[in-house]
Backbone of each chain as nested JSON, in Angstrom:
{
  "chains": [
    {"id": "A", "residues": [
      {"number": 1, "name": "UNK", "atoms": {"N": [129.659, 120.789, -7.374], "CA": [129.51, 121.816, -6.39], "C": [130.918, 122.585, -6.269]}},
      {"number": 2, "name": "UNK", "atoms": {"N": [130.63, 124.139, -6.282], "CA": [131.72, 124.698, -6.176], "C": [131.428, 126.495, -5.781]}},
      {"number": 3, "name": "UNK", "atoms": {"N": [132.319, 126.83, -5.487], "CA": [132.311, 128.355, -5.078], "C": [132.33, 129.146, -6.258]}},
      {"number": 4, "name": "UNK", "atoms": {"N": [131.807, 129.829, -6.664], "CA": [131.576, 130.612, -7.874], "C": [132.528, 132.168, -7.327]}},
      {"number": 5, "name": "UNK", "atoms": {"N": [133.453, 132.086, -7.145], "CA": [134.466, 133.215, -6.843], "C": [134.326, 134.687, -7.991]}},
      {"number": 6, "name": "UNK", "atoms": {"N": [134.077, 135.409, -7.425], "CA": [134.268, 136.388, -8.471], "C": [135.244, 137.494, -8.069]}},
      {"number": 7, "name": "UNK", "atoms": {"N": [135.696, 138.187, -9.09], "CA": [137.021, 139.014, -9.312], "C": [136.962, 140.384, -9.3]}},
      {"number": 8, "name": "UNK", "atoms": {"N": [135.469, 140.9, -9.501], "CA": [135.084, 142.104, -9.495], "C": [135.055, 142.686, -8.18]}},
      {"number": 9, "name": "UNK", "atoms": {"N": [135.93, 142.722, -7.361], "CA": [135.567, 143.042, -5.85], "C": [134.605, 144.297, -5.625]}},
      {"number": 10, "name": "UNK", "atoms": {"N": [135.24, 145.208, -6.127], "CA": [134.307, 146.704, -6.035], "C": [133.09, 146.331, -5.997]}},
      {"number": 11, "name": "UNK", "atoms": {"N": [132.406, 145.66, -7.289], "CA": [130.993, 145.544, -7.882], "C": [130.66, 144.451, -6.24]}},
      {"number": 12, "name": "UNK", "atoms": {"N": [131.46, 143.637, -5.945], "CA": [130.839, 142.66, -4.837], "C": [130.574, 143.349, -3.657]}},
      {"number": 13, "name": "UNK", "atoms": {"N": [131.524, 144.101, -3.083], "CA": [131.579, 145.083, -2.194], "C": [130.135, 145.936, -2.242]}},
      {"number": 14, "name": "UNK", "atoms": {"N": [129.69, 146.559, -3.338], "CA": [128.544, 147.159, -3.261], "C": [127.38, 146.356, -3.233]}},
      {"number": 15, "name": "UNK", "atoms": {"N": [127.512, 145.757, -3.772], "CA": [126.224, 144.617, -3.941], "C": [126.154, 144.063, -2.452]}},
      {"number": 16, "name": "UNK", "atoms": {"N": [127.211, 143.812, -1.602], "CA": [126.843, 143.379, -0.227], "C": [126.169, 144.496, 0.461]}},
      {"number": 17, "name": "UNK", "atoms": {"N": [126.709, 145.548, 0.181], "CA": [125.912, 146.563, 0.843], "C": [124.441, 146.838, 0.731]}},
      {"number": 18, "name": "UNK", "atoms": {"N": [123.952, 146.649, -0.46], "CA": [122.891, 146.354, -0.933], "C": [121.744, 145.567, -0.244]}},
      {"number": 19, "name": "UNK", "atoms": {"N": [122.599, 144.28, -0.38], "CA": [121.815, 143.062, -0.058], "C": [122.172, 142.889, 1.72]}},
      {"number": 20, "name": "UNK", "atoms": {"N": [122.47, 143.607, 1.932], "CA": [123.052, 143.569, 3.451], "C": [123.437, 141.939, 3.746]}},
      {"number": 21, "name": "UNK", "atoms": {"N": [124.759, 141.613, 3.055], "CA": [125.312, 140.259, 2.901], "C": [126.884, 140.486, 3.353]}},
      {"number": 22, "name": "UNK", "atoms": {"N": [127.323, 139.568, 4.221], "CA": [128.997, 139.662, 4.385], "C": [129.419, 139.248, 3.156]}},
      {"number": 23, "name": "UNK", "atoms": {"N": [130.92, 139.435, 3.067], "CA": [131.709, 139.11, 2.067], "C": [132.715, 138.519, 2.262]}},
      {"number": 24, "name": "UNK", "atoms": {"N": [133.214, 137.059, 1.781], "CA": [134.132, 136.197, 1.968], "C": [135.277, 136.56, 0.991]}},
      {"number": 25, "name": "UNK", "atoms": {"N": [136.439, 137.237, 1.24], "CA": [137.516, 137.812, 0.147], "C": [138.906, 136.814, 0.517]}},
      {"number": 26, "name": "UNK", "atoms": {"N": [138.932, 136.111, -0.744], "CA": [140.012, 135.247, -0.52], "C": [141.217, 135.725, -1.431]}},
      {"number": 27, "name": "UNK", "atoms": {"N": [142.112, 136.248, -0.607], "CA": [143.645, 136.511, -1.513], "C": [144.307, 134.753, -1.443]}},
      {"number": 28, "name": "UNK", "atoms": {"N": [144.322, 134.587, -2.87], "CA": [144.998, 133.234, -3.106], "C": [146.11, 133.421, -4.162]}},
      {"number": 29, "name": "UNK", "atoms": {"N": [147.04, 132.437, -3.732], "CA": [148.078, 132.028, -4.974], "C": [147.693, 130.515, -5.405]}},
      {"number": 30, "name": "UNK", "atoms": {"N": [146.446, 129.977, -5.328], "CA": [146.256, 128.662, -5.693], "C": [146.115, 128.683, -7.266]}},
      {"number": 31, "name": "UNK", "atoms": {"N": [146.52, 127.501, -7.619], "CA": [146.388, 127.461, -9.327], "C": [144.805, 127.589, -9.72]}},
      {"number": 32, "name": "UNK", "atoms": {"N": [144.705, 128.848, -10.974], "CA": [143.238, 128.681, -10.931], "C": [143.13, 128.032, -12.245]}}
    ]},
    {"id": "B", "residues": [
      {"number": 1, "name": "UNK", "atoms": {"N": [140.712, 122.478, 0.488], "CA": [139.542, 122.891, 1.637], "C": [138.562, 123.287, 0.509]}},
      {"number": 2, "name": "UNK", "atoms": {"N": [138.495, 123.795, -0.485], "CA": [137.342, 124.854, -1.2], "C": [136.434, 123.724, -1.784]}},
      {"number": 3, "name": "UNK", "atoms": {"N": [137.23, 122.595, -2.345], "CA": [136.17, 121.808, -2.918], "C": [135.189, 120.798, -1.987]}},
      {"number": 4, "name": "UNK", "atoms": {"N": [135.341, 121.129, -0.855], "CA": [134.46, 120.043, -0.208], "C": [132.798, 120.842, 0.19]}},
      {"number": 5, "name": "UNK", "atoms": {"N": [132.344, 119.916, 0.107], "CA": [130.838, 120.049, -0.103], "C": [130.163, 120.946, 1.112]}},
      {"number": 6, "name": "UNK", "atoms": {"N": [130.787, 120.719, 2.275], "CA": [130.388, 121.6, 3.673], "C": [130.96, 122.793, 3.54]}},
      {"number": 7, "name": "UNK", "atoms": {"N": [132.099, 122.969, 3.11], "CA": [132.642, 124.469, 2.912], "C": [131.88, 124.795, 2.203]}},
      {"number": 8, "name": "UNK", "atoms": {"N": [131.67, 124.342, 0.357], "CA": [131.072, 125.049, -0.649], "C": [129.725, 125.617, -0.083]}},
      {"number": 9, "name": "UNK", "atoms": {"N": [128.965, 124.651, 0.561], "CA": [127.55, 125.142, 0.819], "C": [127.478, 126.304, 1.594]}},
      {"number": 10, "name": "UNK", "atoms": {"N": [128.579, 126.069, 2.807], "CA": [128.486, 127.319, 3.787], "C": [128.918, 128.57, 3.384]}},
      {"number": 11, "name": "UNK", "atoms": {"N": [129.558, 128.863, 2.148], "CA": [130.176, 129.858, 1.884], "C": [129.104, 130.279, 0.803]}},
      {"number": 12, "name": "UNK", "atoms": {"N": [128.621, 129.609, 0.265], "CA": [127.202, 130.279, -0.908], "C": [126.113, 130.605, -0.141]}},
      {"number": 13, "name": "UNK", "atoms": {"N": [126.109, 129.563, 1.167], "CA": [124.605, 130.436, 1.811], "C": [124.923, 131.695, 2.645]}},
      {"number": 14, "name": "UNK", "atoms": {"N": [126.027, 132.009, 2.713], "CA": [126.612, 132.984, 4.144], "C": [126.943, 134.103, 3.521]}},
      {"number": 15, "name": "UNK", "atoms": {"N": [127.45, 134.003, 2.148], "CA": [128.734, 135.08, 1.719], "C": [128.43, 135.227, 0.306]}},
      {"number": 16, "name": "UNK", "atoms": {"N": [128.707, 136.625, -0.104], "CA": [129.264, 136.679, -1.444], "C": [130.524, 136.465, -1.463]}},
      {"number": 17, "name": "UNK", "atoms": {"N": [131.016, 135.699, -2.485], "CA": [132.548, 135.16, -2.427], "C": [133.221, 135.962, -3.391]}},
      {"number": 18, "name": "UNK", "atoms": {"N": [134.593, 136.305, -3.033], "CA": [135.355, 137.271, -3.955], "C": [136.752, 136.283, -3.829]}},
      {"number": 19, "name": "UNK", "atoms": {"N": [137.375, 136.525, -4.886], "CA": [138.925, 136.197, -4.865], "C": [140.023, 137.422, -5.623]}},
      {"number": 20, "name": "UNK", "atoms": {"N": [141.04, 137.498, -4.832], "CA": [142.278, 137.973, -5.598], "C": [143.264, 137.212, -5.588]}},
      {"number": 21, "name": "UNK", "atoms": {"N": [143.79, 137.172, -6.854], "CA": [144.636, 136.368, -6.963], "C": [145.929, 136.957, -7.254]}},
      {"number": 22, "name": "UNK", "atoms": {"N": [146.962, 136.146, -6.491], "CA": [148.46, 137.151, -6.299], "C": [149.197, 137.176, -7.74]}},
      {"number": 23, "name": "UNK", "atoms": {"N": [148.648, 136.558, -8.437], "CA": [149.327, 136.871, -10.243], "C": [148.243, 136.974, -11.336]}},
      {"number": 24, "name": "UNK", "atoms": {"N": [147.344, 136.274, -11.073], "CA": [146.298, 136.594, -12.379], "C": [145.358, 138.084, -12.134]}},
      {"number": 25, "name": "UNK", "atoms": {"N": [145.385, 138.399, -10.623], "CA": [144.356, 139.605, -10.311], "C": [145.482, 140.63, -9.497]}},
      {"number": 26, "name": "UNK", "atoms": {"N": [147.025, 140.886, -9.938], "CA": [148.056, 141.321, -9.433], "C": [147.502, 142.988, -8.796]}},
      {"number": 27, "name": "UNK", "atoms": {"N": [146.934, 143.31, -9.868], "CA": [146.82, 144.963, -9.418], "C": [145.789, 145.027, -8.005]}},
      {"number": 28, "name": "UNK", "atoms": {"N": [144.831, 144.05, -8.157], "CA": [143.551, 143.94, -7.466], "C": [144.372, 143.485, -6.198]}},
      {"number": 29, "name": "UNK", "atoms": {"N": [145.036, 142.492, -6.354], "CA": [145.791, 141.944, -5.067], "C": [146.28, 143.202, -4.198]}},
      {"number": 30, "name": "UNK", "atoms": {"N": [147.209, 143.981, -5.195], "CA": [148.306, 144.553, -4.482], "C": [147.074, 145.657, -3.654]}},
      {"number": 31, "name": "UNK", "atoms": {"N": [145.975, 146.304, -4.443], "CA": [144.995, 147.175, -4.121], "C": [144.411, 146.8, -2.612]}},
      {"number": 32, "name": "UNK", "atoms": {"N": [143.828, 145.806, -2.682], "CA": [142.799, 145.205, -1.659], "C": [144.225, 144.785, -0.563]}},
      {"number": 33, "name": "UNK", "atoms": {"N": [145.154, 144.249, -0.858], "CA": [146.378, 143.812, 0.016], "C": [146.135, 145.012, 0.842]}},
      {"number": 34, "name": "UNK", "atoms": {"N": [146.773, 146.349, 0.31], "CA": [147.162, 147.432, 1.256], "C": [145.914, 147.714, 1.784]}},
      {"number": 35, "name": "UNK", "atoms": {"N": [144.552, 147.572, 1.425], "CA": [143.07, 148.392, 2.215], "C": [143.053, 147.243, 3.391]}},
      {"number": 36, "name": "UNK", "atoms": {"N": [143.161, 145.868, 3.061], "CA": [143.045, 145.198, 4.178], "C": [144.15, 144.768, 4.908]}},
      {"number": 37, "name": "UNK", "atoms": {"N": [145.493, 145.37, 4.713], "CA": [146.622, 144.484, 5.218], "C": [146.917, 143.119, 5.089]}},
      {"number": 38, "name": "UNK", "atoms": {"N": [146.608, 142.794, 4.04], "CA": [146.838, 141.323, 3.653], "C": [147.877, 141.166, 2.85]}},
      {"number": 39, "name": "UNK", "atoms": {"N": [148.973, 140.614, 3.083], "CA": [149.926, 140.556, 2.116], "C": [150.751, 138.915, 2.028]}},
      {"number": 40, "name": "UNK", "atoms": {"N": [149.72, 138.11, 2.164], "CA": [150.114, 136.682, 2.142], "C": [149.117, 135.797, 1.704]}},
      {"number": 41, "name": "UNK", "atoms": {"N": [149.471, 134.604, 1.131], "CA": [148.305, 133.707, 0.791], "C": [148.493, 132.399, 1.533]}},
      {"number": 42, "name": "UNK", "atoms": {"N": [147.352, 131.525, 1.821], "CA": [146.126, 132.188, 1.57], "C": [145.456, 132.963, 2.909]}},
      {"number": 43, "name": "UNK", "atoms": {"N": [145.052, 134.139, 2.477], "CA": [144.549, 135.074, 3.666], "C": [142.739, 134.995, 3.329]}},
      {"number": 44, "name": "UNK", "atoms": {"N": [141.926, 134.84, 4.245], "CA": [140.816, 134.937, 4.057], "C": [139.965, 135.856, 4.904]}},
      {"number": 45, "name": "UNK", "atoms": {"N": [139.087, 136.96, 4.415], "CA": [138.451, 137.708, 5.298], "C": [136.955, 137.815, 5.08]}},
      {"number": 46, "name": "UNK", "atoms": {"N": [136.3, 137.865, 6.518], "CA": [135.318, 137.807, 6.174], "C": [134.704, 139.339, 6.75]}},
      {"number": 47, "name": "UNK", "atoms": {"N": [134.134, 139.689, 5.627], "CA": [133.874, 141.462, 5.791], "C": [132.355, 141.408, 6.288]}},
      {"number": 48, "name": "UNK", "atoms": {"N": [131.822, 142.396, 6.697], "CA": [130.652, 142.724, 7.0], "C": [129.924, 143.248, 5.643]}},
      {"number": 49, "name": "UNK", "atoms": {"N": [128.843, 143.94, 5.578], "CA": [127.73, 144.225, 4.642], "C": [128.683, 145.522, 4.239]}},
      {"number": 50, "name": "UNK", "atoms": {"N": [129.404, 146.22, 5.284], "CA": [130.017, 147.7, 5.032], "C": [131.076, 147.312, 4.65]}},
      {"number": 51, "name": "UNK", "atoms": {"N": [131.657, 146.231, 4.256], "CA": [133.222, 146.061, 3.783], "C": [134.011, 145.891, 4.723]}},
      {"number": 52, "name": "UNK", "atoms": {"N": [133.92, 146.142, 6.07], "CA": [134.731, 145.934, 7.098], "C": [135.014, 144.838, 7.598]}},
      {"number": 53, "name": "UNK", "atoms": {"N": [136.596, 144.973, 7.938], "CA": [137.043, 143.115, 8.479], "C": [136.442, 142.739, 10.049]}},
      {"number": 54, "name": "UNK", "atoms": {"N": [135.821, 141.82, 9.639], "CA": [134.943, 141.191, 11.163], "C": [136.298, 139.998, 11.375]}},
      {"number": 55, "name": "UNK", "atoms": {"N": [136.666, 139.112, 10.46], "CA": [137.523, 137.647, 10.712], "C": [138.775, 137.635, 9.989]}},
      {"number": 56, "name": "UNK", "atoms": {"N": [139.351, 136.903, 10.277], "CA": [140.797, 136.757, 9.376], "C": [141.028, 135.506, 9.466]}},
      {"number": 57, "name": "UNK", "atoms": {"N": [141.25, 134.622, 8.449], "CA": [141.904, 133.724, 8.589], "C": [143.029, 133.429, 7.741]}},
      {"number": 58, "name": "UNK", "atoms": {"N": [144.377, 133.047, 8.374], "CA": [145.498, 133.152, 7.68], "C": [146.401, 131.741, 7.559]}},
      {"number": 59, "name": "UNK", "atoms": {"N": [147.034, 131.572, 6.769], "CA": [147.437, 130.274, 6.463], "C": [146.42, 129.209, 6.449]}},
      {"number": 60, "name": "UNK", "atoms": {"N": [147.363, 127.905, 5.977], "CA": [146.347, 126.666, 5.782], "C": [146.063, 126.278, 7.155]}},
      {"number": 61, "name": "UNK", "atoms": {"N": [144.897, 125.552, 7.146], "CA": [144.288, 124.575, 8.083], "C": [143.638, 123.484, 7.556]}},
      {"number": 62, "name": "UNK", "atoms": {"N": [143.741, 122.545, 8.209], "CA": [142.796, 121.271, 7.932], "C": [141.581, 121.683, 7.989]}},
      {"number": 63, "name": "UNK", "atoms": {"N": [140.59, 120.509, 7.072], "CA": [139.292, 120.702, 6.836], "C": [138.429, 121.386, 7.906]}},
      {"number": 64, "name": "UNK", "atoms": {"N": [138.245, 120.397, 8.722], "CA": [137.277, 120.75, 10.189], "C": [137.793, 122.005, 10.842]}},
      {"number": 65, "name": "UNK", "atoms": {"N": [138.859, 122.44, 10.833], "CA": [139.54, 123.366, 11.521], "C": [139.111, 124.667, 10.463]}},
      {"number": 66, "name": "UNK", "atoms": {"N": [139.407, 124.431, 9.297], "CA": [139.068, 125.674, 8.429], "C": [137.662, 126.165, 8.395]}},
      {"number": 67, "name": "UNK", "atoms": {"N": [136.757, 124.725, 8.418], "CA": [135.274, 125.2, 8.457], "C": [134.962, 125.682, 9.623]}},
      {"number": 68, "name": "UNK", "atoms": {"N": [135.549, 125.062, 10.54], "CA": [135.627, 125.961, 11.974], "C": [135.623, 127.433, 12.148]}},
      {"number": 69, "name": "UNK", "atoms": {"N": [136.509, 127.733, 11.304], "CA": [136.895, 129.349, 11.35], "C": [136.052, 129.947, 10.663]}},
      {"number": 70, "name": "UNK", "atoms": {"N": [135.824, 129.327, 9.538], "CA": [134.632, 130.118, 8.863], "C": [133.58, 130.437, 9.735]}},
      {"number": 71, "name": "UNK", "atoms": {"N": [133.109, 129.5, 10.176], "CA": [131.645, 129.286, 10.924], "C": [131.681, 130.647, 12.278]}},
      {"number": 72, "name": "UNK", "atoms": {"N": [133.081, 130.135, 12.832], "CA": [133.217, 131.09, 13.972], "C": [133.266, 132.73, 13.322]}},
      {"number": 73, "name": "UNK", "atoms": {"N": [133.747, 132.786, 12.42], "CA": [133.791, 134.621, 11.915], "C": [132.424, 134.442, 11.253]}},
      {"number": 74, "name": "UNK", "atoms": {"N": [131.594, 133.865, 10.859], "CA": [130.032, 134.228, 10.626], "C": [129.578, 134.58, 11.416]}},
      {"number": 75, "name": "UNK", "atoms": {"N": [129.458, 133.786, 12.915], "CA": [128.56, 133.899, 13.714], "C": [129.358, 135.283, 14.61]}},
      {"number": 76, "name": "UNK", "atoms": {"N": [130.76, 135.717, 14.661], "CA": [131.112, 136.548, 14.978], "C": [130.625, 138.108, 14.389]}},
      {"number": 77, "name": "UNK", "atoms": {"N": [130.156, 138.16, 13.142], "CA": [129.796, 138.997, 12.318], "C": [128.147, 139.153, 12.799]}},
      {"number": 78, "name": "UNK", "atoms": {"N": [127.474, 138.153, 12.945], "CA": [126.28, 138.525, 13.992], "C": [126.074, 139.081, 15.127]}},
      {"number": 79, "name": "UNK", "atoms": {"N": [127.211, 138.469, 15.865], "CA": [127.495, 139.011, 17.45], "C": [127.864, 140.361, 17.217]}},
      {"number": 80, "name": "UNK", "atoms": {"N": [128.345, 141.021, 16.246], "CA": [128.939, 142.356, 16.464], "C": [127.737, 143.324, 15.849]}},
      {"number": 81, "name": "UNK", "atoms": {"N": [126.937, 142.704, 15.15], "CA": [125.701, 143.304, 14.898], "C": [124.573, 143.308, 15.937]}},
      {"number": 82, "name": "UNK", "atoms": {"N": [124.983, 142.675, 17.216], "CA": [124.13, 142.465, 18.051], "C": [122.995, 141.524, 18.048]}},
      {"number": 83, "name": "UNK", "atoms": {"N": [122.94, 140.651, 16.962], "CA": [121.954, 139.351, 16.733], "C": [122.461, 138.392, 17.595]}},
      {"number": 84, "name": "UNK", "atoms": {"N": [121.851, 138.79, 18.789], "CA": [122.471, 137.642, 19.936], "C": [122.019, 136.213, 19.644]}},
      {"number": 85, "name": "UNK", "atoms": {"N": [120.485, 136.066, 19.369], "CA": [119.73, 134.937, 19.236], "C": [120.541, 134.159, 17.66]}},
      {"number": 86, "name": "UNK", "atoms": {"N": [120.953, 134.781, 16.793], "CA": [121.467, 134.252, 15.756], "C": [122.669, 133.686, 16.092]}},
      {"number": 87, "name": "UNK", "atoms": {"N": [123.648, 134.876, 16.67], "CA": [125.222, 134.677, 16.998], "C": [125.34, 133.365, 17.59]}},
      {"number": 88, "name": "UNK", "atoms": {"N": [124.181, 133.335, 18.806], "CA": [124.454, 131.855, 19.769], "C": [124.087, 130.737, 19.162]}},
      {"number": 89, "name": "UNK", "atoms": {"N": [122.871, 130.794, 18.039], "CA": [122.758, 129.311, 17.357], "C": [123.967, 129.175, 16.679]}},
      {"number": 90, "name": "UNK", "atoms": {"N": [124.642, 129.838, 15.853], "CA": [125.799, 129.855, 15.174], "C": [126.839, 129.293, 15.738]}},
      {"number": 91, "name": "UNK", "atoms": {"N": [127.282, 129.738, 16.892], "CA": [128.317, 129.256, 17.698], "C": [127.936, 127.999, 18.398]}},
      {"number": 92, "name": "UNK", "atoms": {"N": [126.853, 127.704, 18.627], "CA": [126.509, 126.227, 19.452], "C": [126.53, 125.476, 18.171]}},
      {"number": 93, "name": "UNK", "atoms": {"N": [126.54, 125.582, 17.056], "CA": [126.351, 124.689, 15.982], "C": [127.862, 124.24, 15.664]}},
      {"number": 94, "name": "UNK", "atoms": {"N": [128.622, 125.043, 15.574], "CA": [130.13, 124.852, 15.858], "C": [130.722, 123.7, 16.789]}},
      {"number": 95, "name": "UNK", "atoms": {"N": [129.997, 123.836, 18.138], "CA": [130.582, 123.034, 19.001], "C": [129.767, 121.732, 18.513]}},
      {"number": 96, "name": "UNK", "atoms": {"N": [128.466, 121.607, 18.281], "CA": [127.957, 120.462, 17.98], "C": [128.234, 119.713, 17.053]}},
      {"number": 97, "name": "UNK", "atoms": {"N": [128.512, 120.419, 15.689], "CA": [129.25, 119.774, 14.259], "C": [130.55, 119.636, 14.524]}},
      {"number": 98, "name": "UNK", "atoms": {"N": [131.257, 120.272, 14.714], "CA": [133.022, 120.271, 14.638], "C": [133.094, 120.233, 15.981]}},
      {"number": 99, "name": "UNK", "atoms": {"N": [132.888, 119.32, 17.209], "CA": [133.499, 119.475, 18.142], "C": [134.788, 119.126, 18.66]}},
      {"number": 100, "name": "UNK", "atoms": {"N": [135.906, 118.847, 17.849], "CA": [136.877, 118.469, 17.785], "C": [137.92, 119.661, 17.024]}},
      {"number": 101, "name": "UNK", "atoms": {"N": [137.297, 120.754, 16.454], "CA": [137.948, 121.922, 15.662], "C": [138.529, 122.498, 16.824]}},
      {"number": 102, "name": "UNK", "atoms": {"N": [139.562, 123.582, 16.39], "CA": [140.175, 124.691, 17.246], "C": [139.139, 125.205, 17.46]}},
      {"number": 103, "name": "UNK", "atoms": {"N": [137.846, 125.426, 16.845], "CA": [137.305, 126.691, 16.927], "C": [136.106, 126.353, 18.226]}},
      {"number": 104, "name": "UNK", "atoms": {"N": [136.028, 125.051, 18.56], "CA": [134.884, 124.63, 19.201], "C": [134.88, 125.282, 20.529]}},
      {"number": 105, "name": "UNK", "atoms": {"N": [136.006, 125.541, 21.48], "CA": [136.426, 125.589, 22.677], "C": [135.788, 127.303, 22.696]}},
      {"number": 106, "name": "UNK", "atoms": {"N": [136.252, 128.056, 21.627], "CA": [135.98, 129.658, 21.645], "C": [134.578, 129.569, 21.506]}},
      {"number": 107, "name": "UNK", "atoms": {"N": [133.793, 128.813, 20.454], "CA": [132.611, 129.151, 19.977], "C": [131.582, 128.516, 21.21]}},
      {"number": 108, "name": "UNK", "atoms": {"N": [131.976, 127.645, 22.024], "CA": [131.287, 127.434, 23.546], "C": [131.289, 128.719, 24.202]}},
      {"number": 109, "name": "UNK", "atoms": {"N": [132.423, 129.538, 24.441], "CA": [132.346, 130.564, 25.247], "C": [131.782, 131.901, 24.783]}},
      {"number": 110, "name": "UNK", "atoms": {"N": [131.817, 131.674, 23.496], "CA": [131.166, 132.948, 23.206], "C": [129.502, 132.822, 22.702]}},
      {"number": 111, "name": "UNK", "atoms": {"N": [129.061, 131.233, 22.626], "CA": [127.761, 130.776, 22.68], "C": [126.948, 131.435, 24.161]}},
      {"number": 112, "name": "UNK", "atoms": {"N": [127.741, 131.059, 25.234], "CA": [127.223, 131.414, 26.424], "C": [127.222, 133.04, 26.466]}},
      {"number": 113, "name": "UNK", "atoms": {"N": [128.383, 134.214, 26.084], "CA": [128.181, 135.392, 25.813], "C": [126.823, 135.729, 25.386]}},
      {"number": 114, "name": "UNK", "atoms": {"N": [126.933, 135.034, 23.898], "CA": [125.954, 135.506, 23.234], "C": [124.257, 135.504, 24.056]}},
      {"number": 115, "name": "UNK", "atoms": {"N": [124.074, 134.264, 24.684], "CA": [122.844, 134.013, 25.467], "C": [122.65, 135.091, 26.75]}},
      {"number": 116, "name": "UNK", "atoms": {"N": [123.754, 135.299, 27.052], "CA": [123.631, 136.028, 28.462], "C": [123.618, 137.578, 27.682]}},
      {"number": 117, "name": "UNK", "atoms": {"N": [124.095, 137.897, 26.387], "CA": [123.563, 139.344, 25.713], "C": [121.79, 139.31, 25.691]}},
      {"number": 118, "name": "UNK", "atoms": {"N": [121.558, 138.232, 25.304], "CA": [120.057, 138.069, 24.895], "C": [119.043, 138.376, 26.044]}},
      {"number": 119, "name": "UNK", "atoms": {"N": [119.532, 137.728, 27.274], "CA": [118.67, 137.547, 28.248], "C": [119.149, 138.598, 29.351]}},
      {"number": 120, "name": "UNK", "atoms": {"N": [120.46, 138.829, 29.364], "CA": [120.842, 139.619, 30.484], "C": [120.789, 138.714, 32.071]}},
      {"number": 121, "name": "UNK", "atoms": {"N": [120.72, 137.501, 31.694], "CA": [120.606, 136.334, 32.645], "C": [122.342, 135.729, 33.037]}},
      {"number": 122, "name": "UNK", "atoms": {"N": [122.791, 135.909, 34.071], "CA": [124.111, 135.654, 34.526], "C": [123.987, 134.11, 34.534]}},
      {"number": 123, "name": "UNK", "atoms": {"N": [122.875, 133.223, 34.579], "CA": [122.912, 131.805, 34.479], "C": [123.381, 131.517, 33.238]}},
      {"number": 124, "name": "UNK", "atoms": {"N": [123.44, 131.828, 32.408], "CA": [124.216, 131.693, 31.352], "C": [125.389, 131.626, 30.941]}},
      {"number": 125, "name": "UNK", "atoms": {"N": [126.201, 132.585, 31.857], "CA": [127.578, 132.446, 32.21], "C": [128.035, 131.454, 33.004]}},
      {"number": 126, "name": "UNK", "atoms": {"N": [127.363, 131.25, 34.059], "CA": [127.372, 130.202, 34.753], "C": [127.494, 128.88, 34.456]}},
      {"number": 127, "name": "UNK", "atoms": {"N": [126.298, 128.66, 33.277], "CA": [126.197, 127.348, 32.479], "C": [127.423, 127.165, 31.667]}},
      {"number": 128, "name": "UNK", "atoms": {"N": [128.066, 128.276, 31.245], "CA": [128.986, 128.094, 30.326], "C": [130.584, 127.768, 30.983]}},
      {"number": 129, "name": "UNK", "atoms": {"N": [130.601, 128.152, 31.949], "CA": [131.832, 127.759, 32.924], "C": [131.484, 126.465, 33.258]}},
      {"number": 130, "name": "UNK", "atoms": {"N": [130.299, 125.928, 33.782], "CA": [130.111, 124.9, 33.877], "C": [130.637, 123.575, 33.231]}},
      {"number": 131, "name": "UNK", "atoms": {"N": [130.031, 123.844, 31.694], "CA": [129.989, 123.107, 30.541], "C": [131.626, 123.036, 30.426]}},
      {"number": 132, "name": "UNK", "atoms": {"N": [132.617, 123.848, 30.839], "CA": [134.049, 124.008, 30.502], "C": [134.859, 122.991, 31.457]}},
      {"number": 133, "name": "UNK", "atoms": {"N": [133.674, 122.719, 32.579], "CA": [134.607, 121.898, 33.613], "C": [134.478, 120.201, 32.524]}},
      {"number": 134, "name": "UNK", "atoms": {"N": [133.949, 119.968, 32.1], "CA": [133.683, 118.799, 31.241], "C": [134.278, 118.757, 30.069]}},
      {"number": 135, "name": "UNK", "atoms": {"N": [134.156, 119.831, 29.306], "CA": [134.591, 119.805, 27.839], "C": [136.096, 121.082, 27.692]}},
      {"number": 136, "name": "UNK", "atoms": {"N": [136.963, 120.772, 26.792], "CA": [138.074, 121.541, 26.34], "C": [138.475, 122.378, 27.967]}},
      {"number": 137, "name": "UNK", "atoms": {"N": [138.642, 121.296, 28.753], "CA": [139.207, 122.089, 30.039], "C": [140.579, 122.599, 29.91]}},
      {"number": 138, "name": "UNK", "atoms": {"N": [141.426, 122.212, 29.236], "CA": [142.899, 122.949, 29.047], "C": [142.799, 124.172, 28.228]}},
      {"number": 139, "name": "UNK", "atoms": {"N": [141.984, 124.376, 27.44], "CA": [141.737, 125.022, 26.595], "C": [141.736, 126.986, 27.525]}},
      {"number": 140, "name": "UNK", "atoms": {"N": [142.408, 127.817, 26.626], "CA": [142.224, 129.151, 27.181], "C": [140.925, 129.412, 27.544]}},
      {"number": 141, "name": "UNK", "atoms": {"N": [140.038, 129.281, 26.825], "CA": [138.449, 129.502, 26.501], "C": [138.184, 128.992, 28.343]}},
      {"number": 142, "name": "UNK", "atoms": {"N": [138.469, 128.381, 28.721], "CA": [137.845, 127.475, 29.804], "C": [138.284, 128.582, 31.374]}},
      {"number": 143, "name": "UNK", "atoms": {"N": [139.863, 129.109, 30.896], "CA": [140.142, 129.867, 31.74], "C": [139.372, 131.091, 31.556]}},
      {"number": 144, "name": "UNK", "atoms": {"N": [139.036, 131.445, 30.682], "CA": [138.447, 133.066, 30.681], "C": [136.597, 132.582, 31.126]}},
      {"number": 145, "name": "UNK", "atoms": {"N": [136.392, 131.511, 31.087], "CA": [134.988, 131.208, 31.697], "C": [134.745, 130.915, 32.952]}},
      {"number": 146, "name": "UNK", "atoms": {"N": [136.323, 130.506, 33.501], "CA": [136.322, 130.136, 34.729], "C": [135.981, 131.114, 35.993]}},
      {"number": 147, "name": "UNK", "atoms": {"N": [136.066, 132.405, 35.421], "CA": [135.398, 133.793, 36.431], "C": [134.027, 133.577, 36.516]}},
      {"number": 148, "name": "UNK", "atoms": {"N": [133.284, 132.963, 35.792], "CA": [131.877, 133.107, 35.594], "C": [131.225, 131.873, 36.897]}},
      {"number": 149, "name": "UNK", "atoms": {"N": [132.004, 130.95, 37.013], "CA": [131.745, 129.947, 38.072], "C": [131.143, 130.224, 39.304]}}
    ]}
  ]
}
């Protein structure tokens, strides 16, 4: 089980508006 | 913290998750870092559906405290949208499931406020002040609630 973080943040923000769902935005330096 | 099943489940159920990496997404990290005033890692923002920041977690936290902060932020999003019943439920869930986390005392406070906002019955605040006489007595939230006694 994992979190499928997306990197297209602009699209995520647009989808959040349409879906009326909050966004979790992670500023990370962790190894990917 | 991210590999934990409880954290993964909570994030997937409650958010659209996005990440900007300081090196691998350098341009996005700079752009969104400026937009949201986030210049350090880890910084985790909870944004409402309009993209406005409602909660911020900066720096590493142990698992239960991290999950507590995630849950606290999500509850505050409901609170700021005047979803009082939903917010109270979320705040109380933190107290019940993560009673020893740093978030618990704050959650107990806001659960009482949410109940009051839904009912306009001051008993909700008095009950909260009373609850603080047995739990989290040394927290700043107990001091804040003491005025309701």
